[in-house]
MIDOSE-1310 file (N, C-alpha, C; in nm, 2 decimals, decimal comma, always signed):
residues 306
mlki	-1,82/-2,91/+4,97/-1,73/-2,83/+5,06/-1,69/-2,70/+4,99; -1,70/-2,58/+5,06/-1,66/-2,46/+5,01/-1,51/-2,45/+5,03; -1,43/-2,44/+4,93/-1,28/-2,44/+4,94/-1,23/-2,29/+4,94; -1,15/-2,26/+5,04/-1,10/-2,12/+5,06/-0,95/-2,12/+5,06
giig	-0,89/-2,02/+4,99/-0,75/-2,00/+5,00/-0,72/-1,88/+5,09; -0,61/-1,89/+5,17/-0,57/-1,78/+5,25/-0,44/-1,73/+5,19; -0,43/-1,60/+5,18/-0,32/-1,54/+5,11/-0,25/-1,43/+5,19; -0,12/-1,44/+5,20/-0,03/-1,32/+5,25/-0,02/-1,31/+5,40
iseg	+0,08/-1,24/+5,44/+0,09/-1,21/+5,58/+0,16/-1,07/+5,59; +0,13/-0,99/+5,69/+0,18/-0,86/+5,71/+0,25/-0,86/+5,85; +0,35/-0,77/+5,87/+0,41/-0,75/+5,99/+0,31/-0,71/+6,10; +0,31/-0,78/+6,21/+0,22/-0,74/+6,32/+0,07/-0,79/+6,30
nghp	+0,05/-0,87/+6,20/-0,09/-0,91/+6,17/-0,09/-1,06/+6,15; -0,15/-1,13/+6,25/-0,16/-1,28/+6,25/-0,28/-1,34/+6,19; -0,36/-1,26/+6,12/-0,49/-1,31/+6,07/-0,48/-1,44/+5,99; -0,37/-1,47/+5,91/-0,37/-1,60/+5,84/-0,38/-1,71/+5,93
ysfs	-0,32/-1,70/+6,05/-0,33/-1,81/+6,15/-0,47/-1,81/+6,22; -0,52/-1,70/+6,26/-0,64/-1,70/+6,34/-0,76/-1,73/+6,25; -0,77/-1,66/+6,13/-0,88/-1,69/+6,04/-0,89/-1,84/+6,00; -0,77/-1,89/+5,96/-0,77/-2,03/+5,92/-0,80/-2,12/+6,03
aiin	-0,76/-2,09/+6,15/-0,78/-2,18/+6,27/-0,93/-2,18/+6,30; -1,00/-2,06/+6,29/-1,14/-2,05/+6,33/-1,22/-2,14/+6,23; -1,18/-2,15/+6,10/-1,25/-2,23/+6,01/-1,21/-2,37/+6,01; -1,08/-2,40/+6,03/-1,03/-2,54/+6,02/-1,01/-2,61/+6,15
gydd	-1,01/-2,54/+6,26/-0,95/-2,59/+6,38/-0,80/-2,57/+6,38; -0,73/-2,62/+6,48/-0,58/-2,59/+6,48/-0,51/-2,71/+6,55; -0,38/-2,72/+6,52/-0,29/-2,81/+6,58/-0,22/-2,75/+6,70; -0,25/-2,80/+6,82/-0,20/-2,73/+6,94/-0,05/-2,71/+6,94
knms	+0,03/-2,81/+6,91/+0,17/-2,80/+6,91/+0,22/-2,70/+6,81; +0,18/-2,70/+6,69/+0,23/-2,61/+6,59/+0,18/-2,47/+6,61; +0,06/-2,45/+6,66/+0,01/-2,32/+6,69/+0,09/-2,26/+6,80; +0,12/-2,34/+6,90/+0,20/-2,29/+7,01/+0,34/-2,24/+6,97
msgw	+0,39/-2,29/+6,86/+0,52/-2,25/+6,81/+0,51/-2,15/+6,69; +0,40/-2,10/+6,67/+0,38/-2,01/+6,56/+0,44/-1,87/+6,57; +0,47/-1,83/+6,70/+0,52/-1,70/+6,72/+0,40/-1,60/+6,75; +0,28/-1,65/+6,75/+0,16/-1,57/+6,78/+0,10/-1,62/+6,91
nniy	+0,16/-1,59/+7,02/+0,12/-1,64/+7,15/-0,02/-1,58/+7,18; -0,05/-1,46/+7,15/-0,18/-1,40/+7,18/-0,29/-1,48/+7,11; -0,27/-1,52/+6,98/-0,36/-1,59/+6,91/-0,38/-1,73/+6,97; -0,27/-1,80/+7,00/-0,27/-1,93/+7,06/-0,35/-1,93/+7,19
mylk	-0,33/-1,83/+7,27/-0,40/-1,82/+7,40/-0,55/-1,80/+7,39; -0,59/-1,72/+7,29/-0,74/-1,70/+7,28/-0,80/-1,82/+7,21; -0,73/-1,89/+7,13/-0,78/-2,01/+7,07/-0,79/-2,12/+7,18; -0,70/-2,13/+7,27/-0,70/-2,23/+7,37/-0,82/-2,21/+7,47
erdf	-0,87/-2,09/+7,48/-0,98/-2,06/+7,57/-1,11/-2,11/+7,51; -1,12/-2,15/+7,38/-1,24/-2,18/+7,32/-1,27/-2,33/+7,32; -1,40/-2,37/+7,33/-1,44/-2,51/+7,32/-1,42/-2,56/+7,18; -1,40/-2,69/+7,17/-1,38/-2,76/+7,04/-1,50/-2,72/+6,95
sdfg	-1,62/-2,71/+7,00/-1,74/-2,69/+6,92/-1,74/-2,55/+6,86; -1,65/-2,46/+6,91/-1,65/-2,32/+6,86/-1,58/-2,31/+6,72; -1,51/-2,42/+6,68/-1,44/-2,41/+6,55/-1,52/-2,47/+6,44; -1,49/-2,42/+6,32/-1,56/-2,47/+6,20/-1,68/-2,38/+6,17
isda	-1,70/-2,36/+6,04/-1,81/-2,28/+5,99/-1,87/-2,35/+5,86; -1,99/-2,39/+5,88/-2,07/-2,46/+5,77/-1,98/-2,58/+5,72; -1,97/-2,59/+5,59/-1,89/-2,70/+5,53/-1,76/-2,64/+5,46; -1,73/-2,52/+5,51/-1,61/-2,45/+5,45/-1,48/-2,51/+5,51
kvth	-1,38/-2,50/+5,43/-1,24/-2,54/+5,47/-1,14/-2,45/+5,40; -1,04/-2,41/+5,47/-0,92/-2,34/+5,41/-0,84/-2,46/+5,36; -0,82/-2,46/+5,23/-0,76/-2,58/+5,16/-0,62/-2,54/+5,11; -0,59/-2,41/+5,09/-0,47/-2,36/+5,02/-0,41/-2,24/+5,10
vwtq	-0,28/-2,23/+5,10/-0,22/-2,11/+5,16/-0,10/-2,07/+5,08; -0,08/-1,94/+5,07/+0,04/-1,87/+5,01/+0,07/-1,75/+5,09; +0,20/-1,73/+5,12/+0,25/-1,61/+5,17/+0,37/-1,57/+5,10; +0,43/-1,46/+5,13/+0,55/-1,41/+5,06/+0,67/-1,50/+5,10
nlde	+0,66/-1,58/+5,20/+0,77/-1,66/+5,26/+0,72/-1,80/+5,27; +0,79/-1,89/+5,20/+0,75/-2,03/+5,20/+0,75/-2,10/+5,33; +0,85/-2,06/+5,41/+0,86/-2,12/+5,55/+0,74/-2,07/+5,63; +0,70/-1,95/+5,62/+0,59/-1,90/+5,69/+0,46/-1,97/+5,65
siki	+0,45/-1,99/+5,51/+0,33/-2,06/+5,46/+0,32/-2,20/+5,52; +0,43/-2,27/+5,53/+0,43/-2,40/+5,59/+0,40/-2,40/+5,74; +0,44/-2,30/+5,81/+0,40/-2,28/+5,95/+0,25/-2,26/+5,97; +0,20/-2,18/+5,88/+0,05/-2,16/+5,89/-0,02/-2,28/+5,86
akas	+0,02/-2,36/+5,75/-0,04/-2,48/+5,71/-0,04/-2,58/+5,83; +0,07/-2,60/+5,89/+0,08/-2,69/+6,00/-0,01/-2,65/+6,12; +0,00/-2,52/+6,15/-0,08/-2,47/+6,27/-0,23/-2,48/+6,25; -0,27/-2,45/+6,13/-0,42/-2,44/+6,10/-0,47/-2,55/+6,01
kinn	-0,40/-2,66/+6,00/-0,45/-2,78/+5,93/-0,49/-2,75/+5,78; -0,40/-2,68/+5,71/-0,42/-2,65/+5,57/-0,34/-2,75/+5,49; -0,40/-2,82/+5,39/-0,34/-2,93/+5,32/-0,24/-2,89/+5,21; -0,27/-2,77/+5,15/-0,19/-2,74/+5,03/-0,12/-2,60/+5,05
vvdn	+0,01/-2,61/+5,03/+0,10/-2,48/+5,02/+0,14/-2,46/+4,88; +0,11/-2,34/+4,82/+0,14/-2,32/+4,68/+0,26/-2,22/+4,67; +0,33/-2,23/+4,56/+0,45/-2,14/+4,54/+0,41/-2,00/+4,49; +0,29/-1,99/+4,42/+0,24/-1,87/+4,37/+0,09/-1,86/+4,39
yedm	+0,04/-1,75/+4,44/-0,10/-1,74/+4,47/-0,19/-1,77/+4,36; -0,15/-1,74/+4,23/-0,23/-1,77/+4,12/-0,25/-1,92/+4,10; -0,16/-2,00/+4,16/-0,17/-2,15/+4,14/-0,30/-2,20/+4,21; -0,36/-2,13/+4,30/-0,48/-2,18/+4,37/-0,61/-2,14/+4,30
ikdv	-0,60/-2,06/+4,20/-0,73/-2,01/+4,14/-0,82/-2,12/+4,09; -0,76/-2,22/+4,03/-0,85/-2,33/+3,97/-0,90/-2,42/+4,08; -0,85/-2,41/+4,20/-0,88/-2,51/+4,30/-0,97/-2,46/+4,42; -0,99/-2,33/+4,42/-1,07/-2,27/+4,53/-1,19/-2,20/+4,48
davi	-1,29/-2,18/+4,57/-1,41/-2,11/+4,54/-1,40/-1,96/+4,59; -1,32/-1,94/+4,69/-1,30/-1,80/+4,74/-1,16/-1,79/+4,81; -1,12/-1,66/+4,82/-0,99/-1,64/+4,89/-1,01/-1,53/+4,99; -0,93/-1,54/+5,10/-0,91/-1,43/+5,20/-0,77/-1,38/+5,18
iard	-0,76/-1,25/+5,15/-0,64/-1,18/+5,14/-0,61/-1,12/+5,27; -0,52/-1,19/+5,35/-0,51/-1,15/+5,49/-0,38/-1,06/+5,51; -0,38/-0,96/+5,43/-0,27/-0,86/+5,45/-0,33/-0,72/+5,47; -0,27/-0,64/+5,56/-0,33/-0,51/+5,58/-0,25/-0,40/+5,52
dyes	-0,15/-0,44/+5,43/-0,08/-0,33/+5,35/-0,16/-0,31/+5,22; -0,25/-0,21/+5,23/-0,35/-0,19/+5,12/-0,29/-0,18/+4,98; -0,16/-0,14/+4,97/-0,10/-0,12/+4,84/-0,09/-0,25/+4,76; -0,09/-0,36/+4,84/-0,07/-0,50/+4,77/-0,21/-0,55/+4,73
hiki	-0,32/-0,49/+4,77/-0,45/-0,56/+4,76/-0,49/-0,58/+4,61; -0,48/-0,47/+4,53/-0,54/-0,48/+4,40/-0,46/-0,58/+4,31; -0,33/-0,58/+4,33/-0,25/-0,68/+4,25/-0,29/-0,82/+4,28; -0,30/-0,85/+4,41/-0,34/-0,99/+4,45/-0,48/-1,02/+4,41
akpf	-0,57/-0,93/+4,44/-0,72/-0,96/+4,42/-0,76/-0,97/+4,28; -0,69/-0,90/+4,19/-0,74/-0,89/+4,05/-0,75/-1,02/+3,98; -0,65/-1,11/+3,98/-0,67/-1,23/+3,91/-0,79/-1,32/+3,96; -0,82/-1,31/+4,09/-0,93/-1,39/+4,15/-1,06/-1,32/+4,11
ldag	-1,07/-1,19/+4,12/-1,19/-1,13/+4,09/-1,22/-1,15/+3,94; -1,12/-1,13/+3,86/-1,14/-1,15/+3,71/-1,18/-1,30/+3,68; -1,14/-1,39/+3,76/-1,18/-1,53/+3,74/-1,31/-1,57/+3,80; -1,38/-1,47/+3,86/-1,51/-1,49/+3,92/-1,51/-1,55/+4,06
kyvf	-1,40/-1,55/+4,12/-1,39/-1,60/+4,26/-1,44/-1,50/+4,36; -1,49/-1,54/+4,47/-1,53/-1,45/+4,58/-1,40/-1,41/+4,66; -1,39/-1,29/+4,70/-1,27/-1,24/+4,77/-1,31/-1,16/+4,89; -1,24/-1,19/+5,00/-1,25/-1,10/+5,12/-1,11/-1,04/+5,14
idkp	-1,10/-0,91/+5,15/-0,98/-0,84/+5,17/-0,97/-0,78/+5,31; -0,86/-0,81/+5,37/-0,84/-0,76/+5,51/-0,84/-0,61/+5,51; -0,87/-0,55/+5,62/-0,88/-0,40/+5,63/-0,74/-0,34/+5,63; -0,73/-0,21/+5,58/-0,83/-0,14/+5,50/-0,83/-0,18/+5,36
lsld	-0,94/-0,18/+5,29/-0,95/-0,22/+5,15/-0,84/-0,15/+5,06; -0,85/-0,02/+5,06/-0,75/+0,06/+4,99/-0,77/+0,21/+5,02; -0,66/+0,28/+5,03/-0,66/+0,43/+5,04/-0,62/+0,49/+4,91; -0,63/+0,42/+4,80/-0,60/+0,47/+4,67/-0,73/+0,49/+4,59
indl	-0,76/+0,60/+4,55/-0,89/+0,63/+4,48/-0,90/+0,55/+4,35; -0,80/+0,53/+4,28/-0,81/+0,45/+4,15/-0,84/+0,30/+4,19; -0,78/+0,25/+4,29/-0,81/+0,11/+4,34/-0,95/+0,10/+4,37; -1,01/+0,20/+4,45/-1,15/+0,19/+4,49/-1,24/+0,20/+4,37
iyfk	-1,21/+0,27/+4,27/-1,29/+0,28/+4,15/-1,29/+0,14/+4,08; -1,18/+0,07/+4,08/-1,18/-0,07/+4,03/-1,26/-0,16/+4,12; -1,24/-0,15/+4,25/-1,31/-0,24/+4,34/-1,46/-0,22/+4,35; -1,51/-0,10/+4,32/-1,65/-0,07/+4,35/-1,75/-0,16/+4,29
pfle	-1,74/-0,20/+4,16/-1,84/-0,29/+4,10/-1,84/-0,43/+4,16; -1,73/-0,47/+4,21/-1,72/-0,60/+4,27/-1,78/-0,60/+4,41; -1,77/-0,49/+4,48/-1,84/-0,47/+4,61/-1,99/-0,47/+4,59; -2,03/-0,40/+4,48/-2,17/-0,38/+4,46/-2,24/-0,52/+4,42
sgql	-2,16/-0,60/+4,35/-2,22/-0,73/+4,30/-2,21/-0,84/+4,41; -2,14/-0,81/+4,52/-2,12/-0,91/+4,63/-2,01/-1,00/+4,61; -1,93/-0,99/+4,50/-1,81/-1,08/+4,48/-1,70/-1,04/+4,58; -1,69/-0,92/+4,62/-1,59/-0,87/+4,71/-1,64/-0,81/+4,84
ascs	-1,57/-0,84/+4,95/-1,61/-0,78/+5,08/-1,48/-0,74/+5,15; -1,49/-0,64/+5,24/-1,38/-0,60/+5,32/-1,43/-0,52/+5,44; -1,37/-0,56/+5,56/-1,41/-0,48/+5,68/-1,32/-0,53/+5,79; -1,34/-0,47/+5,90/-1,27/-0,51/+6,03/-1,36/-0,60/+6,10
giky	-1,31/-0,69/+6,18/-1,39/-0,78/+6,27/-1,47/-0,70/+6,37; -1,43/-0,58/+6,40/-1,51/-0,50/+6,50/-1,64/-0,46/+6,45; -1,66/-0,47/+6,32/-1,80/-0,45/+6,27/-1,90/-0,55/+6,33; -1,84/-0,66/+6,38/-1,93/-0,77/+6,44/-1,90/-0,79/+6,58
asel	-1,83/-0,69/+6,65/-1,79/-0,71/+6,79/-1,91/-0,73/+6,88; -1,90/-0,84/+6,96/-2,01/-0,87/+7,06/-2,03/-0,76/+7,16; -1,92/-0,69/+7,19/-1,92/-0,58/+7,29/-2,02/-0,47/+7,25; -2,05/-0,46/+7,12/-2,14/-0,36/+7,07/-2,29/-0,41/+7,06
dkir	-2,31/-0,53/+7,09/-2,44/-0,59/+7,07/-2,55/-0,51/+7,14; -2,52/-0,48/+7,27/-2,63/-0,41/+7,35/-2,67/-0,28/+7,29; -2,57/-0,20/+7,26/-2,61/-0,07/+7,20/-2,67/-0,08/+7,06; -2,63/-0,18/+6,99/-2,69/-0,20/+6,86/-2,84/-0,23/+6,88
rdin	-2,87/-0,31/+6,98/-3,01/-0,35/+7,01/-3,09/-0,24/+7,06; -3,03/-0,16/+7,15/-3,10/-0,05/+7,22/-3,08/+0,09/+7,17; -3,03/+0,10/+7,05/-2,99/+0,23/+7,00/-3,11/+0,33/+6,99; -3,23/+0,28/+6,96/-3,35/+0,36/+6,95/-3,39/+0,42/+7,09
efgk	-3,34/+0,37/+7,20/-3,37/+0,42/+7,33/-3,25/+0,50/+7,39; -3,15/+0,51/+7,31/-3,02/+0,57/+7,36/-3,03/+0,72/+7,37; -3,11/+0,78/+7,30/-3,12/+0,93/+7,30/-3,04/+0,99/+7,18; -3,04/+1,12/+7,18/-2,97/+1,19/+7,07/-2,82/+1,19/+7,09
ikli	-2,75/+1,13/+7,00/-2,61/+1,12/+7,02/-2,54/+1,26/+6,99; -2,45/+1,30/+7,08/-2,38/+1,42/+7,07/-2,24/+1,40/+7,03; -2,18/+1,29/+7,08/-2,04/+1,27/+7,06/-2,01/+1,12/+7,06; -1,93/+1,07/+6,96/-1,87/+0,94/+6,96/-1,72/+0,95/+6,97
ratt	-1,66/+0,88/+7,06/-1,52/+0,89/+7,07/-1,45/+0,75/+7,07; -1,35/+0,74/+6,98/-1,29/+0,61/+6,97/-1,14/+0,62/+6,98; -1,08/+0,52/+7,05/-0,94/+0,53/+7,08/-0,88/+0,39/+7,04; -0,77/+0,40/+6,96/-0,70/+0,27/+6,92/-0,55/+0,29/+6,93
vksw	-0,49/+0,17/+6,91/-0,34/+0,17/+6,90/-0,30/+0,19/+6,76; -0,17/+0,20/+6,74/-0,11/+0,20/+6,60/-0,16/+0,33/+6,53; -0,18/+0,32/+6,39/-0,19/+0,43/+6,31/-0,33/+0,45/+6,26; -0,36/+0,58/+6,21/-0,49/+0,61/+6,15/-0,50/+0,52/+6,02
ekya	-0,40/+0,51/+5,95/-0,41/+0,44/+5,82/-0,45/+0,30/+5,83; -0,39/+0,23/+5,93/-0,42/+0,08/+5,95/-0,53/+0,05/+6,05; -0,54/+0,13/+6,15/-0,63/+0,09/+6,27/-0,75/+0,17/+6,28; -0,76/+0,29/+6,22/-0,89/+0,37/+6,23/-1,01/+0,29/+6,18
ihml	-0,98/+0,21/+6,08/-1,09/+0,13/+6,02/-1,16/+0,04/+6,12; -1,08/-0,01/+6,22/-1,15/-0,08/+6,33/-1,26/+0,00/+6,40; -1,22/+0,12/+6,43/-1,31/+0,21/+6,50/-1,43/+0,25/+6,41; -1,40/+0,28/+6,28/-1,51/+0,32/+6,19/-1,61/+0,21/+6,17
dgif	-1,56/+0,09/+6,15/-1,65/-0,02/+6,13/-1,73/-0,05/+6,25; -1,67/-0,04/+6,37/-1,75/-0,05/+6,49/-1,86/+0,05/+6,51; -1,82/+0,18/+6,49/-1,91/+0,29/+6,51/-2,03/+0,28/+6,41; -2,00/+0,25/+6,28/-2,11/+0,25/+6,18/-2,18/+0,12/+6,17
svvp	-2,15/+0,02/+6,26/-2,24/-0,09/+6,28/-2,35/-0,06/+6,38; -2,33/+0,06/+6,45/-2,43/+0,10/+6,55/-2,52/+0,22/+6,50; -2,45/+0,32/+6,43/-2,52/+0,44/+6,39/-2,51/+0,45/+6,24; -2,60/+0,52/+6,17/-2,59/+0,54/+6,03/-2,47/+0,63/+5,99
fnvk	-2,42/+0,61/+5,87/-2,31/+0,70/+5,83/-2,37/+0,83/+5,78; -2,32/+0,94/+5,83/-2,35/+1,07/+5,78/-2,24/+1,17/+5,80; -2,12/+1,13/+5,77/-2,00/+1,21/+5,79/-1,99/+1,31/+5,67; -1,97/+1,43/+5,71/-1,95/+1,54/+5,61/-1,81/+1,57/+5,58
svqy	-1,72/+1,58/+5,68/-1,58/+1,62/+5,66/-1,49/+1,57/+5,77; -1,36/+1,58/+5,75/-1,26/+1,53/+5,84/-1,16/+1,64/+5,87; -1,12/+1,65/+5,99/-1,02/+1,75/+6,04/-0,91/+1,68/+6,11; -0,79/+1,71/+6,09/-0,68/+1,66/+6,17/-0,65/+1,75/+6,28
nnsn	-0,64/+1,70/+6,40/-0,61/+1,78/+6,52/-0,46/+1,77/+6,56; -0,40/+1,89/+6,57/-0,26/+1,89/+6,60/-0,24/+1,83/+6,74; -0,15/+1,73/+6,75/-0,14/+1,65/+6,87/-0,01/+1,57/+6,87; +0,03/+1,51/+6,98/+0,15/+1,43/+6,98/+0,12/+1,29/+6,94
hesf	+0,00/+1,26/+6,89/-0,04/+1,14/+6,83/-0,14/+1,17/+6,72; -0,19/+1,07/+6,64/-0,28/+1,10/+6,53/-0,42/+1,12/+6,58; -0,48/+1,24/+6,57/-0,61/+1,27/+6,63/-0,69/+1,33/+6,52; -0,82/+1,29/+6,50/-0,90/+1,34/+6,39/-1,04/+1,36/+6,45
tlyn	-1,11/+1,46/+6,39/-1,25/+1,49/+6,42/-1,33/+1,47/+6,29; -1,43/+1,39/+6,30/-1,53/+1,38/+6,19/-1,65/+1,46/+6,22; -1,69/+1,55/+6,13/-1,81/+1,63/+6,14/-1,92/+1,57/+6,06; -2,04/+1,55/+6,13/-2,15/+1,49/+6,07/-2,25/+1,59/+6,03
ydds	-2,34/+1,55/+5,94/-2,44/+1,64/+5,88/-2,54/+1,69/+5,99; -2,56/+1,61/+6,10/-2,65/+1,64/+6,21/-2,58/+1,72/+6,32; -2,46/+1,77/+6,29/-2,38/+1,85/+6,38/-2,32/+1,78/+6,50; -2,34/+1,65/+6,51/-2,27/+1,57/+6,61/-2,12/+1,55/+6,55
iiqi	-2,03/+1,51/+6,64/-1,90/+1,48/+6,60/-1,85/+1,34/+6,64; -1,75/+1,29/+6,57/-1,68/+1,17/+6,61/-1,53/+1,20/+6,62; -1,48/+1,17/+6,73/-1,33/+1,19/+6,75/-1,26/+1,05/+6,75; -1,16/+1,04/+6,67/-1,08/+0,92/+6,67/-0,93/+0,95/+6,69
dalg	-0,88/+0,88/+6,79/-0,74/+0,89/+6,83/-0,66/+0,76/+6,81; -0,56/+0,77/+6,73/-0,47/+0,66/+6,71/-0,34/+0,68/+6,78; -0,32/+0,61/+6,89/-0,21/+0,64/+6,99/-0,07/+0,59/+6,95; -0,06/+0,52/+6,84/+0,07/+0,46/+6,80/+0,10/+0,35/+6,90
ssep	+0,22/+0,35/+6,95/+0,26/+0,25/+7,05/+0,19/+0,27/+7,18; +0,12/+0,18/+7,23/+0,05/+0,19/+7,36/+0,00/+0,06/+7,41; -0,04/+0,06/+7,53/-0,11/-0,06/+7,58/-0,23/-0,09/+7,50; -0,26/-0,22/+7,46/-0,37/-0,25/+7,37/-0,50/-0,19/+7,41
ilri	-0,56/-0,11/+7,32/-0,69/-0,05/+7,34/-0,76/-0,04/+7,21; -0,89/-0,08/+7,21/-0,98/-0,06/+7,10/-1,11/-0,02/+7,16; -1,12/+0,10/+7,20/-1,24/+0,15/+7,28/-1,33/+0,25/+7,20; -1,46/+0,22/+7,21/-1,55/+0,31/+7,14/-1,65/+0,36/+7,25
effs	-1,67/+0,49/+7,26/-1,76/+0,55/+7,36/-1,87/+0,63/+7,29; -1,99/+0,61/+7,33/-2,11/+0,69/+7,28/-2,17/+0,77/+7,39; -2,19/+0,90/+7,36/-2,24/+1,00/+7,45/-2,37/+1,06/+7,39; -2,48/+1,05/+7,46/-2,61/+1,11/+7,42/-2,65/+1,21/+7,52
diky	-2,77/+1,27/+7,50/-2,82/+1,36/+7,60/-2,87/+1,29/+7,72; -2,88/+1,16/+7,72/-2,94/+1,09/+7,84/-2,85/+0,97/+7,88; -2,76/+0,92/+7,79/-2,69/+0,79/+7,82/-2,55/+0,80/+7,78; -2,47/+0,70/+7,83/-2,33/+0,68/+7,80/-2,31/+0,53/+7,78
yrad	-2,23/+0,49/+7,68/-2,20/+0,35/+7,66/-2,05/+0,34/+7,62; -1,98/+0,25/+7,68/-1,84/+0,22/+7,65/-1,82/+0,07/+7,61; -1,75/+0,05/+7,49/-1,72/-0,08/+7,45/-1,57/-0,10/+7,43; -1,51/-0,19/+7,50/-1,37/-0,22/+7,48/-1,37/-0,35/+7,39
tlda	-1,35/-0,33/+7,27/-1,37/-0,44/+7,17/-1,25/-0,52/+7,15; -1,20/-0,59/+7,25/-1,08/-0,66/+7,25/-1,09/-0,81/+7,23; -1,21/-0,86/+7,24/-1,23/-1,01/+7,23/-1,24/-1,05/+7,08; -1,12/-1,09/+7,03/-1,11/-1,11/+6,88/-1,19/-1,23/+6,83
fpsf	-1,19/-1,34/+6,90/-1,24/-1,46/+6,85/-1,39/-1,45/+6,80; -1,48/-1,40/+6,88/-1,62/-1,39/+6,83/-1,64/-1,29/+6,72; -1,56/-1,19/+6,72/-1,57/-1,09/+6,61/-1,52/-1,15/+6,48; -1,41/-1,22/+6,48/-1,36/-1,29/+6,36/-1,45/-1,40/+6,32
krll	-1,51/-1,47/+6,41/-1,59/-1,58/+6,37/-1,72/-1,53/+6,30; -1,78/-1,42/+6,36/-1,89/-1,36/+6,29/-1,86/-1,31/+6,15; -1,75/-1,24/+6,14/-1,70/-1,19/+6,01/-1,69/-1,30/+5,91; -1,62/-1,41/+5,95/-1,60/-1,52/+5,85/-1,73/-1,59/+5,82
snfi	-1,81/-1,61/+5,92/-1,94/-1,67/+5,90/-2,03/-1,59/+5,81; -2,03/-1,46/+5,82/-2,10/-1,38/+5,73/-2,05/-1,39/+5,59; -1,92/-1,39/+5,57/-1,86/-1,40/+5,43/-1,90/-1,54/+5,37; -1,88/-1,64/+5,45/-1,90/-1,78/+5,40/-2,05/-1,80/+5,37
frve	-2,14/-1,75/+5,45/-2,28/-1,75/+5,43/-2,32/-1,69/+5,30; -2,27/-1,57/+5,27/-2,30/-1,50/+5,15/-2,24/-1,57/+5,03; -2,12/-1,63/+5,04/-2,06/-1,70/+4,93/-2,14/-1,82/+4,89; -2,18/-1,90/+5,00/-2,26/-2,02/+4,98/-2,39/-2,00/+4,91
rglv	-2,45/-1,88/+4,94/-2,58/-1,85/+4,88/-2,58/-1,75/+4,77; -2,47/-1,70/+4,73/-2,46/-1,60/+4,63/-2,53/-1,47/+4,66; -2,52/-1,43/+4,79/-2,60/-1,31/+4,83/-2,51/-1,19/+4,82; -2,58/-1,07/+4,79/-2,51/-0,94/+4,78/-2,50/-0,88/+4,92
dnss	-2,39/-0,83/+4,95/-2,37/-0,76/+5,08/-2,42/-0,61/+5,06; -2,51/-0,57/+5,14/-2,57/-0,44/+5,13/-2,49/-0,33/+5,19; -2,37/-0,36/+5,23/-2,28/-0,26/+5,29/-2,18/-0,21/+5,20; -2,19/-0,23/+5,07/-2,09/-0,19/+4,97/-2,07/-0,04/+4,97
vlti	-2,18/+0,04/+4,98/-2,16/+0,18/+4,98/-2,09/+0,23/+5,11; -2,12/+0,17/+5,22/-2,05/+0,20/+5,35/-1,90/+0,17/+5,34; -1,87/+0,06/+5,28/-1,72/+0,03/+5,26/-1,65/+0,14/+5,19; -1,71/+0,18/+5,08/-1,65/+0,29/+5,00/-1,64/+0,42/+5,09
nlmk	-1,75/+0,45/+5,16/-1,75/+0,57/+5,24/-1,64/+0,57/+5,35; -1,62/+0,45/+5,41/-1,52/+0,45/+5,51/-1,38/+0,47/+5,46; -1,36/+0,41/+5,34/-1,23/+0,44/+5,27/-1,21/+0,59/+5,24; -1,32/+0,65/+5,20/-1,31/+0,80/+5,18/-1,28/+0,87/+5,30
vlia	-1,33/+0,83/+5,42/-1,30/+0,89/+5,54/-1,15/+0,88/+5,57; -1,09/+0,76/+5,55/-0,95/+0,74/+5,57/-0,87/+0,82/+5,48; -0,90/+0,83/+5,35/-0,83/+0,91/+5,26/-0,84/+1,06/+5,30; -0,96/+1,11/+5,33/-0,98/+1,25/+5,37/-0,89/+1,28/+5,50
gkma	-0,88/+1,18/+5,59/-0,80/+1,20/+5,71/-0,65/+1,22/+5,67; -0,60/+1,14/+5,58/-0,46/+1,16/+5,54/-0,44/+1,29/+5,47; -0,54/+1,33/+5,39/-0,53/+1,46/+5,32/-0,53/+1,57/+5,42; -0,62/+1,56/+5,52/-0,63/+1,67/+5,62/-0,50/+1,68/+5,70
qktk	-0,45/+1,56/+5,73/-0,32/+1,56/+5,81/-0,21/+1,63/+5,73; -0,21/+1,61/+5,60/-0,10/+1,66/+5,52/-0,12/+1,81/+5,49; -0,24/+1,85/+5,47/-0,27/+1,99/+5,43/-0,31/+2,08/+5,54; -0,34/+2,02/+5,66/-0,39/+2,10/+5,78/-0,52/+2,17/+5,75
nive	-0,60/+2,12/+5,65/-0,73/+2,18/+5,61/-0,83/+2,07/+5,64; -0,96/+2,12/+5,66/-1,07/+2,03/+5,67/-1,10/+1,98/+5,53; -1,12/+1,85/+5,52/-1,15/+1,79/+5,39/-1,29/+1,74/+5,38; -1,36/+1,78/+5,28/-1,50/+1,74/+5,26/-1,50/+1,60/+5,19
idsl	-1,58/+1,51/+5,25/-1,59/+1,37/+5,20/-1,63/+1,37/+5,05; -1,73/+1,45/+5,02/-1,79/+1,45/+4,88/-1,69/+1,51/+4,78; -1,58/+1,57/+4,82/-1,48/+1,63/+4,73/-1,40/+1,52/+4,67; -1,40/+1,40/+4,72/-1,32/+1,29/+4,67/-1,37/+1,23/+4,54
gi	-1,50/+1,25/+4,51/-1,55/+1,21/+4,39/-1,55/+1,06/+4,35; -1,56/+0,97/+4,44/-1,56/+0,83/+4,41/-1,71/+0,79/+4,39
């Protein structure tokens, strides 16, 4: 059995509950009392056979709050609650750091990476250049992975399959809730699961929300709007000279299960993830966007020097 630890929780992010439940199954009563009704409802819609991945099991949990750790353990059938995340190092094969506050990622991940454990870090990996320099060799070796579930969104399957017949893309437009820093990675991972990465620079667009234009080497553009507080939306639109495609990537369960299945498959077989360069490039886009917003200048991706 592949033993996995789940680590951390962030405000507004229920991934420790959902990720663990997809792997372990869940306890109906305790999940219903978790405080994550949206997660409980989409888990309830799934058949019993949809739960479980290979021989993997989430066996240990740690969060910043012991009571929260106990709630997750009861809801997602996790046997061991630890007082310190380092306590699980000797007992697990891999960990999922399920926090989206990137500032915490390197501190938590480092003892596991240094111990040779496989690590998945919730999006975004980091917007700190020095952290990315540290993470880069672990990404390249396959010991570390990080992405959004929308990289695997089923709503994008058709355009992924038919992209060669889609025509010359002129514009890609993506709209999300919340912030550029935390939620643009959803849109970036979805977009670049369909088309190759060829971003040259990033511009901040003056607006009453966070709006950015990505300029590509082929003269096409990508526009990403993070609306802040809004009705839930994770929409990606593709415009070519002959076709239009819209994906509302809101069905979390299949995306998360594909993400977790891919991670577990690679860990079980010791496979290298060939998307390590893309992961770094997407973090560079996020960093460039923050710089563009601050300076009001267009920021070249290659100027970041990672």
